[in-house]
NUDREN-738302 format. One line per field, with one value per residue: residue number from 1; residue in one letter; x, y, z of N, C-alpha, C in turn. Coordinates in steps of 0.2 Angstrom, whole numbers, plus 5000, padded with zeros to 4 digits. Layout:
// residues N
k c(NUM|...)
r c(a|...)
n.east c(X|...)
n.north c(Y|...)
n.up c(Z|...)
ca.east c(X|...)
ca.north c(Y|...)
ca.up c(Z|...)
c.east c(X|...)
c.north c(Y|...)
c.up c(Z|...)
END
This chain:
// residues 99
k c(1|2|3|4|5|6|7|8|9|10|11|12|13|14|15|16|17|18|19|20|21|22|23|24|25|26|27|28|29|30|31|32|33|34|35|36|37|38|39|40|41|42|43|44|45|46|47|48|49|50|51|52|53|54|55|56|57|58|59|60|61|62|63|64|65|66|67|68|69|70|71|72|73|74|75|76|77|78|79|80|81|82|83|84|85|86|87|88|89|90|91|92|93|94|95|96|97|98|99)
r c(m|h|i|h|a|v|g|k|c|e|a|p|d|f|s|s|a|g|g|h|f|g|m|m|s|a|e|h|t|m|h|g|r|g|g|a|h|a|g|d|l|p|d|l|a|v|g|k|d|g|k|g|h|a|t|i|v|i|r|g|t|t|l|g|d|g|d|g|s|l|l|s|g|s|g|t|a|v|v|i|h|e|g|p|g|a|s|p|v|r|i|a|c|g|v|i|e|r|r)
n.east c(4947|4950|4955|4949|4941|4942|4951|4946|4940|4927|4918|4902|4902|4910|4906|4912|4922|4922|4918|4926|4944|4951|4941|4936|4947|4945|4937|4927|4934|4944|4949|4942|4941|4947|4956|4959|4953|4963|4959|4955|4960|4968|4960|4959|4965|4959|4962|4955|4959|4956|4967|4979|4990|4996|5006|5007|5009|5002|4998|4999|4996|5004|5013|5016|5016|5005|4994|4986|4989|4991|4987|4984|4972|4958|4963|4965|4959|4962|4949|4943|4934|4918|4917|4924|4928|4915|4910|4897|4900|4910|4922|4934|4946|4958|4965|4976|4992|5007|5019)
n.north c(4997|4989|4984|4972|4967|4952|4937|4930|4923|4918|4912|4916|4933|4937|4940|4936|4942|4951|4969|4985|4986|4993|5003|5011|5019|5030|5043|5035|5037|5041|5054|5062|5075|5073|5062|5044|5029|5012|5005|5009|5010|5016|5020|5008|5006|4997|4990|4990|4976|4968|4972|4977|4987|4992|4999|5000|5007|5005|5015|5015|5001|4983|4970|4965|4961|4968|4983|4985|4975|4965|4952|4950|4940|4938|4938|4947|4952|4957|4966|4969|4981|4981|4995|5013|5021|5018|5007|4992|4983|4967|4959|4954|4943|4943|4934|4941|4935|4926|4922)
n.up c(4997|5012|5028|5036|5052|5054|5052|5040|5025|5019|5005|5000|4998|5009|5021|5035|5036|5043|5052|5049|5054|5069|5069|5080|5081|5073|5060|5048|5034|5021|5020|5030|5043|5055|5051|5044|5049|5055|5046|5036|5019|5004|4988|4974|4959|4946|4929|4913|4909|4922|4930|4945|4955|4970|4984|4999|5016|5030|5043|5061|5064|5068|5062|5071|5092|5101|5104|5088|5082|5064|5067|5080|5091|5083|5071|5056|5039|5021|5012|4995|4989|4980|4973|4974|4989|5001|4998|5000|4994|4994|4984|4984|4994|5006|5019|5030|5036|5044|5038)
ca.east c(4950|4949|4957|4944|4944|4942|4953|4941|4936|4920|4915|4902|4900|4915|4903|4915|4927|4916|4919|4934|4949|4954|4933|4933|4950|4944|4931|4930|4935|4952|4950|4939|4947|4950|4961|4955|4954|4968|4956|4954|4965|4968|4955|4965|4965|4961|4962|4949|4961|4955|4974|4978|4994|4997|5011|5002|5009|4997|5002|4997|4996|5012|5012|5019|5011|5001|4989|4987|4994|4985|4988|4982|4966|4954|4969|4963|4961|4960|4945|4942|4929|4917|4917|4927|4925|4914|4905|4896|4899|4915|4924|4939|4947|4964|4967|4983|4997|5012|5022)
ca.north c(4993|4989|4979|4972|4964|4946|4933|4924|4925|4916|4915|4922|4938|4941|4944|4933|4946|4955|4976|4984|4985|4999|5009|5016|5026|5039|5044|5030|5043|5041|5061|5068|5079|5067|5055|5037|5023|5010|4998|5012|5011|5020|5017|5003|5007|4992|4993|4986|4970|4967|4970|4981|4986|4994|4998|5004|5009|5006|5019|5013|4994|4981|4963|4959|4959|4973|4988|4990|4970|4964|4947|4944|4941|4933|4941|4953|4951|4962|4967|4973|4981|4983|5004|5019|5024|5015|5003|4988|4974|4963|4955|4949|4946|4939|4933|4943|4930|4928|4915)
ca.up c(4998|5018|5031|5040|5058|5056|5047|5038|5020|5017|4998|4992|4999|5012|5029|5038|5038|5049|5049|5049|5058|5071|5067|5084|5082|5071|5056|5041|5027|5020|5019|5036|5046|5059|5048|5044|5054|5052|5042|5029|5013|4998|4981|4968|4952|4941|4922|4910|4911|4929|4935|4950|4960|4976|4987|5004|5021|5036|5049|5067|5063|5065|5064|5080|5099|5103|5099|5081|5076|5061|5068|5085|5089|5076|5063|5051|5032|5017|5008|4991|4986|4972|4970|4978|4995|5008|4993|5004|4991|4995|4978|4984|5001|5006|5026|5034|5039|5045|5034)
c.east c(4950|4951|4953|4947|4945|4948|4950|4937|4931|4917|4908|4903|4906|4911|4907|4921|4928|4917|4926|4937|4950|4948|4934|4942|4950|4939|4932|4928|4943|4954|4948|4944|4949|4956|4957|4956|4959|4966|4955|4959|4964|4961|4962|4962|4966|4958|4958|4950|4960|4963|4975|4983|4993|5002|5009|5006|5003|4999|4996|4994|5003|5009|5015|5015|5009|4996|4991|4988|4986|4986|4985|4976|4961|4957|4964|4963|4958|4954|4945|4934|4925|4918|4921|4923|4922|4909|4904|4898|4907|4917|4929|4942|4951|4965|4976|4987|5003|5014|5028)
c.north c(4995|4983|4977|4964|4958|4941|4930|4927|4920|4916|4914|4929|4941|4942|4942|4936|4953|4963|4977|4988|4995|5007|5014|5021|5032|5037|5037|5033|5041|5051|5065|5071|5076|5061|5049|5032|5016|5003|5000|5013|5013|5017|5014|5005|5002|4994|4986|4978|4965|4967|4976|4980|4990|4994|5003|5003|5009|5007|5015|5006|4993|4973|4958|4960|4967|4978|4989|4983|4967|4956|4942|4942|4934|4935|4948|4949|4957|4961|4970|4975|4983|4992|5006|5019|5017|5008|4997|4981|4975|4960|4952|4950|4938|4938|4936|4937|4930|4921|4913)
c.up c(5008|5022|5036|5046|5059|5051|5045|5032|5017|5010|5002|4993|5005|5018|5033|5040|5044|5047|5049|5057|5060|5071|5074|5083|5079|5065|5051|5035|5028|5021|5025|5041|5052|5057|5047|5048|5053|5047|5035|5026|5007|4991|4977|4965|4948|4935|4920|4911|4917|4931|4940|4952|4967|4981|4995|5011|5026|5043|5055|5066|5064|5063|5068|5084|5098|5101|5093|5077|5074|5062|5073|5087|5085|5069|5060|5040|5027|5012|5002|4989|4978|4968|4974|4982|5001|5005|5000|4999|4991|4989|4976|4992|5001|5016|5027|5038|5039|5040|5036)
END
């Protein structure tokens, strides 16, 4: 899973969500020496029934104003990739928005 830099989820490939959020702040890996960038999230384990659950705290982000805001500019989206790590195949997408 990753947070992507654009709050837009257009099927079929969700490329409308853009690249990873916060990519300039660190490496692209959860386990690198420099730490993850803000858009890197842990892998989501999904059972054979297609269901998964996760509770995640994303350090360096906010739902308010300012640096690291997930709601400013063009917004952001959470994207689930097909496999672990930096899998390029995007299989699900949801826009992060205030309700």
